[in-house]
SELOPA-985616 format. One record per atom (N, C-alpha, C): atom name; residue number from 1; x, y, z. Coordinates in nm, 3 decimals, padded with zeros to 5 digits. Layout:
% residues N
R   name   resi        xx        yy        zz
R     CA    NUM         X         Y         Z
...
//
This chain:
% residues 167
R   name   resi        xx        yy        zz
R      N      1   -00.716   -03.329   -01.129
R     CA      1   -00.682   -03.267   -01.201
R      C      1   -00.553   -03.214   -01.281
R      N      2   -00.583   -03.207   -01.435
R     CA      2   -00.438   -03.185   -01.464
R      C      2   -00.405   -03.087   -01.504
R      N      3   -00.468   -02.959   -01.474
R     CA      3   -00.376   -02.875   -01.446
R      C      3   -00.327   -02.828   -01.312
R      N      4   -00.368   -02.884   -01.250
R     CA      4   -00.260   -02.876   -01.087
R      C      4   -00.158   -02.954   -01.122
R      N      5   -00.136   -03.064   -01.187
R     CA      5   -00.016   -03.147   -01.223
R      C      5    00.075   -03.054   -01.296
R      N      6    00.038   -02.997   -01.400
R     CA      6    00.071   -02.940   -01.459
R      C      6    00.167   -02.754   -01.390
R      N      7    00.102   -02.745   -01.310
R     CA      7    00.131   -02.658   -01.253
R      C      7    00.217   -02.695   -01.126
R      N      8    00.197   -02.781   -01.064
R     CA      8    00.298   -02.857   -00.972
R      C      8    00.449   -02.858   -01.063
R      N      9    00.427   -02.947   -01.162
R     CA      9    00.544   -02.941   -01.251
R      C      9    00.635   -02.812   -01.265
R      N     10    00.548   -02.718   -01.314
R     CA     10    00.613   -02.587   -01.343
R      C     10    00.656   -02.544   -01.231
R      N     11    00.603   -02.532   -01.129
R     CA     11    00.662   -02.479   -01.021
R      C     11    00.763   -02.558   -00.959
R      N     12    00.795   -02.668   -00.989
R     CA     12    00.919   -02.772   -00.926
R      C     12    01.045   -02.762   -01.041
R      N     13    01.032   -02.672   -01.181
R     CA     13    01.161   -02.688   -01.266
R      C     13    01.249   -02.554   -01.206
R      N     14    01.333   -02.616   -01.166
R     CA     14    01.480   -02.518   -01.087
R      C     14    01.509   -02.439   -01.197
R      N     15    01.508   -02.458   -01.315
R     CA     15    01.523   -02.358   -01.422
R      C     15    01.425   -02.234   -01.433
R      N     16    01.294   -02.251   -01.432
R     CA     16    01.197   -02.163   -01.442
R      C     16    01.216   -02.084   -01.326
R      N     17    01.213   -02.127   -01.184
R     CA     17    01.227   -02.077   -01.060
R      C     17    01.338   -01.975   -01.076
R      N     18    01.468   -01.988   -01.115
R     CA     18    01.608   -01.931   -01.110
R      C     18    01.560   -01.812   -01.210
R      N     19    01.504   -01.855   -01.365
R     CA     19    01.481   -01.683   -01.457
R      C     19    01.341   -01.623   -01.404
R      N     20    01.270   -01.707   -01.318
R     CA     20    01.166   -01.574   -01.243
R      C     20    01.200   -01.529   -01.142
R      N     21    01.291   -01.576   -01.068
R     CA     21    01.348   -01.505   -00.957
R      C     21    01.454   -01.390   -01.025
R      N     22    01.507   -01.374   -01.117
R     CA     22    01.602   -01.292   -01.184
R      C     22    01.518   -01.184   -01.230
R      N     23    01.435   -01.243   -01.288
R     CA     23    01.300   -01.094   -01.337
R      C     23    01.266   -01.029   -01.224
R      N     24    01.179   -01.122   -01.133
R     CA     24    01.158   -00.994   -01.024
R      C     24    01.258   -00.941   -00.953
R      N     25    01.386   -01.015   -00.988
R     CA     25    01.519   -00.887   -00.896
R      C     25    01.509   -00.793   -00.963
R      N     26    01.493   -00.836   -01.092
R     CA     26    01.518   -00.714   -01.165
R      C     26    01.403   -00.557   -01.218
R      N     27    01.329   -00.628   -01.226
R     CA     27    01.187   -00.586   -01.280
R      C     27    01.106   -00.522   -01.139
R      N     28    01.087   -00.599   -01.023
R     CA     28    01.033   -00.591   -00.945
R      C     28    01.022   -00.455   -00.877
R      N     29    00.928   -00.431   -00.803
R     CA     29    00.899   -00.300   -00.684
R      C     29    00.920   -00.361   -00.537
R      N     30    00.955   -00.332   -00.465
R     CA     30    00.940   -00.350   -00.331
R      C     30    00.819   -00.244   -00.304
R      N     31    00.748   -00.251   -00.252
R     CA     31    00.641   -00.177   -00.210
R      C     31    00.567   -00.147   -00.072
R      N     32    00.563   -00.086   -00.030
R     CA     32    00.497   -00.084    00.091
R      C     32    00.402    00.055    00.153
R      N     33    00.289   -00.026    00.208
R     CA     33    00.177    00.081    00.229
R      C     33    00.161    00.073    00.393
R      N     34    00.100    00.182    00.435
R     CA     34    00.047    00.179    00.606
R      C     34   -00.105    00.073    00.607
R      N     35   -00.099   -00.002    00.670
R     CA     35   -00.205   -00.063    00.719
R      C     35   -00.362    00.039    00.754
R      N     36   -00.460    00.015    00.686
R     CA     36   -00.596    00.104    00.720
R      C     36   -00.602    00.142    00.848
R      N     37   -00.550    00.018    00.961
R     CA     37   -00.630    00.072    01.101
R      C     37   -00.485    00.046    01.178
R      N     38   -00.387    00.045    01.116
R     CA     38   -00.227    00.098    01.188
R      C     38   -00.236    00.195    01.239
R      N     39   -00.159    00.252    01.388
R     CA     39   -00.184    00.339    01.432
R      C     39   -00.031    00.393    01.482
R      N     40    00.010    00.512    01.408
R     CA     40    00.203    00.510    01.415
R      C     40    00.195    00.648    01.450
R      N     41    00.197    00.641    01.610
R     CA     41    00.172    00.766    01.659
R      C     41    00.298    00.874    01.664
R      N     42    00.394    00.824    01.672
R     CA     42    00.516    00.903    01.659
R      C     42    00.529    00.892    01.476
R      N     43    00.486    00.872    01.406
R     CA     43    00.510    00.876    01.244
R      C     43    00.657    00.846    01.219
R      N     44    00.655    00.738    01.253
R     CA     44    00.808    00.674    01.248
R      C     44    00.816    00.674    01.128
R      N     45    00.691    00.565    01.058
R     CA     45    00.740    00.506    00.907
R      C     45    00.673    00.565    00.813
R      N     46    00.633    00.682    00.828
R     CA     46    00.542    00.778    00.758
R      C     46    00.613    00.771    00.619
R      N     47    00.789    00.789    00.599
R     CA     47    00.818    00.809    00.478
R      C     47    00.775    00.667    00.406
R      N     48    00.738    00.547    00.491
R     CA     48    00.724    00.433    00.352
R      C     48    00.555    00.429    00.376
R      N     49    00.465    00.450    00.368
R     CA     49    00.310    00.459    00.394
R      C     49    00.290    00.432    00.275
R      N     50    00.302    00.503    00.163
R     CA     50    00.316    00.477    00.027
R      C     50    00.452    00.443   -00.028
R      N     51    00.513    00.340   -00.045
R     CA     51    00.665    00.396   -00.104
R      C     51    00.673    00.238   -00.214
R      N     52    00.723    00.329   -00.299
R     CA     52    00.773    00.198   -00.412
R      C     52    00.938    00.217   -00.470
R      N     53    01.016    00.134   -00.456
R     CA     53    01.122    00.110   -00.529
R      C     53    01.182   -00.005   -00.573
R      N     54    01.254   -00.011   -00.684
R     CA     54    01.315   -00.111   -00.765
R      C     54    01.396   -00.209   -00.647
R      N     55    01.364   -00.370   -00.667
R     CA     55    01.427   -00.429   -00.554
R      C     55    01.571   -00.433   -00.590
R      N     56    01.632   -00.426   -00.709
R     CA     56    01.768   -00.444   -00.757
R      C     56    01.836   -00.299   -00.664
R      N     57    01.762   -00.186   -00.647
R     CA     57    01.835   -00.073   -00.627
R      C     57    01.809    00.004   -00.535
R      N     58    01.724   -00.078   -00.393
R     CA     58    01.699   -00.040   -00.303
R      C     58    01.826   -00.046   -00.187
R      N     59    01.782    00.064   -00.116
R     CA     59    01.935    00.074   -00.035
R      C     59    01.828   -00.029    00.100
R      N     60    01.987   -00.086    00.161
R     CA     60    01.970   -00.171    00.240
R      C     60    01.922   -00.153    00.382
R      N     61    01.934   -00.003    00.410
R     CA     61    01.886    00.089    00.561
R      C     61    01.754    00.059    00.517
R      N     62    01.691    00.088    00.428
R     CA     62    01.534    00.121    00.434
R      C     62    01.453   -00.005    00.388
R      N     63    01.528   -00.113    00.371
R     CA     63    01.480   -00.294    00.381
R      C     63    01.484   -00.299    00.558
R      N     64    01.556   -00.254    00.628
R     CA     64    01.547   -00.297    00.783
R      C     64    01.462   -00.212    00.809
R      N     65    01.421   -00.074    00.772
R     CA     65    01.308    00.014    00.808
R      C     65    01.181   -00.034    00.774
R      N     66    01.137   -00.096    00.698
R     CA     66    01.028   -00.141    00.628
R      C     66    00.987   -00.291    00.699
R      N     67    01.115   -00.334    00.710
R     CA     67    01.084   -00.484    00.804
R      C     67    01.029   -00.427    00.935
R      N     68    01.092   -00.364    01.008
R     CA     68    01.048   -00.302    01.126
R      C     68    00.922   -00.299    01.138
R      N     69    00.867   -00.160    01.085
R     CA     69    00.725   -00.158    01.003
R      C     69    00.620   -00.259    00.968
R      N     70    00.655   -00.358    00.934
R     CA     70    00.608   -00.439    00.893
R      C     70    00.568   -00.537    00.998
R      N     71    00.665   -00.578    01.084
R     CA     71    00.659   -00.636    01.231
R      C     71    00.589   -00.593    01.306
R      N     72    00.617   -00.447    01.344
R     CA     72    00.523   -00.370    01.420
R      C     72    00.377   -00.349    01.367
R      N     73    00.353   -00.442    01.270
R     CA     73    00.213   -00.387    01.201
R      C     73    00.152   -00.282    01.175
R      N     74    00.245   -00.216    01.118
R     CA     74    00.206   -00.099    01.099
R      C     74    00.206   -00.060    00.905
R      N     75    00.307   -00.124    00.886
R     CA     75    00.285   -00.147    00.704
R      C     75    00.302   -00.288    00.646
R      N     76    00.244   -00.304    00.510
R     CA     76    00.212   -00.432    00.456
R      C     76    00.305   -00.388    00.299
R      N     77    00.365   -00.493    00.298
R     CA     77    00.513   -00.494    00.226
R      C     77    00.444   -00.637    00.127
R      N     78    00.542   -00.610    00.006
R     CA     78    00.500   -00.673   -00.105
R      C     78    00.630   -00.656   -00.221
R      N     79    00.632   -00.757   -00.324
R     CA     79    00.722   -00.731   -00.412
R      C     79    00.614   -00.715   -00.536
R      N     80    00.610   -00.623   -00.569
R     CA     80    00.520   -00.649   -00.736
R      C     80    00.601   -00.603   -00.840
R      N     81    00.543   -00.676   -00.930
R     CA     81    00.614   -00.684   -01.104
R      C     81    00.497   -00.713   -01.186
R      N     82    00.500   -00.672   -01.289
R     CA     82    00.410   -00.703   -01.424
R      C     82    00.382   -00.810   -01.438
R      N     83    00.330   -00.899   -01.438
R     CA     83    00.329   -01.022   -01.443
R      C     83    00.314   -01.087   -01.574
R      N     84    00.302   -01.005   -01.678
R     CA     84    00.292   -01.051   -01.795
R      C     84    00.429   -01.110   -01.830
R      N     85    00.557   -00.987   -01.784
R     CA     85    00.693   -01.063   -01.776
R      C     85    00.693   -01.182   -01.772
R      N     86    00.635   -01.242   -01.617
R     CA     86    00.664   -01.357   -01.622
R      C     86    00.598   -01.463   -01.696
R      N     87    00.481   -01.463   -01.715
R     CA     87    00.351   -01.532   -01.778
R      C     87    00.428   -01.537   -01.925
R      N     88    00.469   -01.429   -02.002
R     CA     88    00.529   -01.442   -02.128
R      C     88    00.653   -01.529   -02.145
R      N     89    00.743   -01.525   -02.008
R     CA     89    00.852   -01.568   -02.031
R      C     89    00.834   -01.746   -02.011
R      N     90    00.708   -01.766   -01.939
R     CA     90    00.680   -01.896   -01.863
R      C     90    00.622   -01.979   -02.026
R      N     91    00.526   -01.908   -02.123
R     CA     91    00.436   -01.952   -02.202
R      C     91    00.523   -01.923   -02.313
R      N     92    00.647   -01.901   -02.324
R     CA     92    00.744   -01.940   -02.422
R      C     92    00.828   -02.068   -02.385
R      N     93    00.847   -02.065   -02.247
R     CA     93    00.914   -02.191   -02.244
R      C     93    00.811   -02.332   -02.260
R      N     94    00.692   -02.324   -02.213
R     CA     94    00.633   -02.447   -02.159
R      C     94    00.564   -02.472   -02.283
R      N     95    00.499   -02.394   -02.368
R     CA     95    00.412   -02.415   -02.488
R      C     95    00.480   -02.423   -02.587
R      N     96    00.500   -02.532   -02.681
R     CA     96    00.590   -02.544   -02.769
R      C     96    00.487   -02.558   -02.881
R      N     97    00.377   -02.605   -02.844
R     CA     97    00.296   -02.641   -03.051
R      C     97    00.155   -02.555   -02.994
R      N     98    00.099   -02.451   -03.024
R     CA     98    00.026   -02.363   -03.029
R      C     98   -00.106   -02.430   -03.130
R      N     99   -00.109   -02.523   -03.124
R     CA     99   -00.188   -02.580   -03.279
R      C     99   -00.296   -02.578   -03.244
R      N    100   -00.319   -02.667   -03.094
R     CA    100   -00.442   -02.697   -03.042
R      C    100   -00.478   -02.625   -02.930
R      N    101   -00.592   -02.534   -02.965
R     CA    101   -00.634   -02.428   -02.891
R      C    101   -00.651   -02.480   -02.750
R      N    102   -00.713   -02.560   -02.726
R     CA    102   -00.798   -02.618   -02.600
R      C    102   -00.684   -02.683   -02.510
R      N    103   -00.594   -02.730   -02.542
R     CA    103   -00.477   -02.766   -02.454
R      C    103   -00.422   -02.626   -02.483
R      N    104   -00.402   -02.560   -02.529
R     CA    104   -00.313   -02.406   -02.510
R      C    104   -00.393   -02.331   -02.387
R      N    105   -00.498   -02.326   -02.388
R     CA    105   -00.594   -02.277   -02.259
R      C    105   -00.576   -02.319   -02.151
R      N    106   -00.575   -02.451   -02.153
R     CA    106   -00.526   -02.534   -02.050
R      C    106   -00.413   -02.526   -01.969
R      N    107   -00.330   -02.510   -02.053
R     CA    107   -00.180   -02.489   -02.012
R      C    107   -00.154   -02.354   -01.967
R      N    108   -00.208   -02.250   -02.028
R     CA    108   -00.186   -02.119   -01.997
R      C    108   -00.250   -02.129   -01.873
R      N    109   -00.376   -02.169   -01.814
R     CA    109   -00.442   -02.120   -01.705
R      C    109   -00.369   -02.204   -01.620
R      N    110   -00.271   -02.316   -01.628
R     CA    110   -00.185   -02.404   -01.523
R      C    110   -00.072   -02.315   -01.461
R      N    111   -00.007   -02.253   -01.617
R     CA    111    00.060   -02.145   -01.604
R      C    111    00.047   -02.033   -01.507
R      N    112   -00.042   -01.963   -01.565
R     CA    112   -00.094   -01.861   -01.441
R      C    112   -00.134   -01.895   -01.284
R      N    113   -00.172   -02.035   -01.271
R     CA    113   -00.192   -02.042   -01.174
R      C    113   -00.103   -02.113   -01.047
R      N    114    00.003   -02.201   -01.166
R     CA    114    00.142   -02.220   -01.065
R      C    114    00.228   -02.080   -01.070
R      N    115    00.199   -01.967   -01.121
R     CA    115    00.267   -01.843   -01.080
R      C    115    00.221   -01.786   -00.965
R      N    116    00.102   -01.785   -00.985
R     CA    116    00.013   -01.690   -00.853
R      C    116   -00.017   -01.743   -00.726
R      N    117   -00.002   -01.892   -00.736
R     CA    117   -00.045   -01.987   -00.627
R      C    117    00.068   -02.026   -00.596
R      N    118    00.191   -02.061   -00.686
R     CA    118    00.293   -02.139   -00.588
R      C    118    00.415   -02.046   -00.615
R      N    119    00.444   -02.017   -00.698
R     CA    119    00.596   -01.968   -00.760
R      C    119    00.608   -01.801   -00.693
R      N    120    00.534   -01.707   -00.717
R     CA    120    00.505   -01.551   -00.680
R      C    120    00.541   -01.599   -00.513
R      N    121    00.485   -01.648   -00.432
R     CA    121    00.463   -01.626   -00.266
R      C    121    00.631   -01.686   -00.265
R      N    122    00.645   -01.789   -00.307
R     CA    122    00.794   -01.832   -00.277
R      C    122    00.918   -01.757   -00.317
R      N    123    00.903   -01.713   -00.453
R     CA    123    01.023   -01.583   -00.521
R      C    123    01.002   -01.477   -00.381
R      N    124    00.899   -01.458   -00.411
R     CA    124    00.867   -01.260   -00.287
R      C    124    00.957   -01.345   -00.151
R      N    125    00.915   -01.442   -00.070
R     CA    125    00.977   -01.456    00.043
R      C    125    01.136   -01.471    00.029
R      N    126    01.183   -01.570   -00.081
R     CA    126    01.349   -01.578   -00.103
R      C    126    01.408   -01.430   -00.094
R      N    127    01.356   -01.369   -00.236
R     CA    127    01.389   -01.236   -00.240
R      C    127    01.409   -01.145   -00.094
R      N    128    01.304   -01.127   -00.014
R     CA    128    01.283   -01.059    00.064
R      C    128    01.370   -01.118    00.181
R      N    129    01.418   -01.195    00.185
R     CA    129    01.502   -01.310    00.323
R      C    129    01.638   -01.244    00.292
R      N    130    01.651   -01.278    00.158
R     CA    130    01.792   -01.218    00.095
R      C    130    01.844   -01.090    00.117
R      N    131    01.717   -00.994    00.062
R     CA    131    01.751   -00.872    00.113
R      C    131    01.750   -00.819    00.252
R      N    132    01.686   -00.934    00.377
R     CA    132    01.719   -00.874    00.490
R      C    132    01.854   -00.926    00.513
R      N    133    01.868   -01.044    00.478
R     CA    133    02.002   -01.107    00.510
R      C    133    02.125   -01.000    00.502
R      N    134    02.129   -00.924    00.353
R     CA    134    02.256   -00.836    00.345
R      C    134    02.237   -00.701    00.382
R      N    135    02.129   -00.639    00.477
R     CA    135    02.086   -00.574    00.502
R      C    135    02.121   -00.607    00.653
R      N    136    02.120   -00.663    00.707
R     CA    136    02.163   -00.698    00.861
R      C    136    02.299   -00.714    00.843
R      N    137    02.381   -00.809    00.714
R     CA    137    02.527   -00.804    00.758
R      C    137    02.600   -00.641    00.727
R      N    138    02.546   -00.552    00.644
R     CA    138    02.575   -00.444    00.644
R      C    138    02.582   -00.385    00.781
R      N    139    02.470   -00.391    00.832
R     CA    139    02.417   -00.296    00.952
R      C    139    02.544   -00.328    01.068
R      N    140    02.595   -00.502    01.087
R     CA    140    02.647   -00.507    01.146
R      C    140    02.783   -00.483    01.136
R      N    141    02.819   -00.467    01.050
R     CA    141    02.971   -00.462    01.006
R      C    141    02.978   -00.282    01.001
R      N    142    02.845   -00.204    00.976
R     CA    142    02.882   -00.053    01.007
R      C    142    02.878   -00.030    01.160
R      N    143    02.808   -00.129    01.233
R     CA    143    02.807   -00.085    01.372
R      C    143    02.960   -00.154    01.434
R      N    144    03.024   -00.242    01.365
R     CA    144    03.110   -00.267    01.423
R      C    144    03.258   -00.161    01.384
R      N    145    03.257   -00.127    01.292
R     CA    145    03.354   -00.001    01.195
R      C    145    03.302    00.112    01.316
R      N    146    03.234    00.132    01.354
R     CA    146    03.190    00.265    01.424
R      C    146    03.241    00.241    01.553
R      N    147    03.195    00.115    01.613
R     CA    147    03.232    00.101    01.771
R      C    147    03.380    00.062    01.764
R      N    148    03.476    00.024    01.663
R     CA    148    03.609    00.010    01.669
R      C    148    03.682    00.107    01.658
R      N    149    03.638    00.251    01.621
R     CA    149    03.650    00.407    01.608
R      C    149    03.645    00.469    01.744
R      N    150    03.522    00.471    01.774
R     CA    150    03.483    00.519    01.916
R      C    150    03.590    00.427    02.058
R      N    151    03.602    00.299    02.036
R     CA    151    03.723    00.261    02.115
R      C    151    03.839    00.269    02.134
R      N    152    03.894    00.332    01.984
R     CA    152    04.054    00.335    01.947
R      C    152    04.053    00.487    02.001
R      N    153    03.948    00.569    02.027
R     CA    153    03.962    00.717    02.044
R      C    153    04.044    00.703    02.152
R      N    154    04.162    00.810    02.218
R     CA    154    04.210    00.829    02.320
R      C    154    04.109    00.878    02.427
R      N    155    04.103    00.834    02.568
R     CA    155    03.997    00.873    02.634
R      C    155    04.035    01.038    02.697
R      N    156    04.123    01.060    02.698
R     CA    156    04.150    01.197    02.728
R      C    156    04.266    01.224    02.642
R      N    157    04.221    01.357    02.583
R     CA    157    04.327    01.463    02.505
R      C    157    04.484    01.459    02.570
R      N    158    04.547    01.452    02.513
R     CA    158    04.695    01.491    02.542
R      C    158    04.717    01.398    02.683
R      N    159    04.666    01.294    02.740
R     CA    159    04.698    01.205    02.848
R      C    159    04.759    01.131    02.802
R      N    160    04.830    01.020    02.872
R     CA    160    04.888    00.908    02.854
R      C    160    04.818    00.794    02.962
R      N    161    04.729    00.718    02.923
R     CA    161    04.641    00.624    02.992
R      C    161    04.759    00.472    02.984
R      N    162    04.749    00.441    03.079
R     CA    162    04.823    00.328    03.099
R      C    162    04.751    00.199    03.162
R      N    163    04.720    00.103    03.093
R     CA    163    04.586    00.006    03.116
R      C    163    04.673   -00.107    03.165
R      N    164    04.625   -00.154    03.276
R     CA    164    04.665   -00.261    03.338
R      C    164    04.566   -00.373    03.312
R      N    165    04.613   -00.525    03.276
R     CA    165    04.560   -00.629    03.257
R      C    165    04.568   -00.733    03.428
R      N    166    04.485   -00.736    03.488
R     CA    166    04.498   -00.826    03.585
R      C    166    04.575   -00.999    03.563
R      N    167    04.537   -01.042    03.440
R     CA    167    04.513   -01.184    03.436
R      C    167    04.666   -01.198    03.374
//
């Protein structure tokens, strides 16, 4: 089928993917919802039962909490974006000659298929993975700073402690 070939070609284009990733990062919303049959006895993730925040502005500690809720099978998480932004971009780049309406329809359908079936899931995974990595790095740095301050405190106020290293 020609539509599948066009869809694959669009999906494999690095420039298109880069631009779609950027548009998704800037305009996308990280959303989480409570799964219908999920049981959250302690209401740990209650704040995230119906949560939306722009991807570009989300606090990284929230990313970690949302990911935990998803891992515990309490939350379903996705990145939502107005698809017309992406589709308009792709149509403007792919369809140059709009005179043959039959071909325009075939290519437009291929563009929609490419985005929904191939590009969107991949871009969502990439962005969520990047957010997770950043959030984990910040959490490790914070933990490290806090632990250093804790370990550098004198154990007893106004007492000198002599340490001995047997090595």
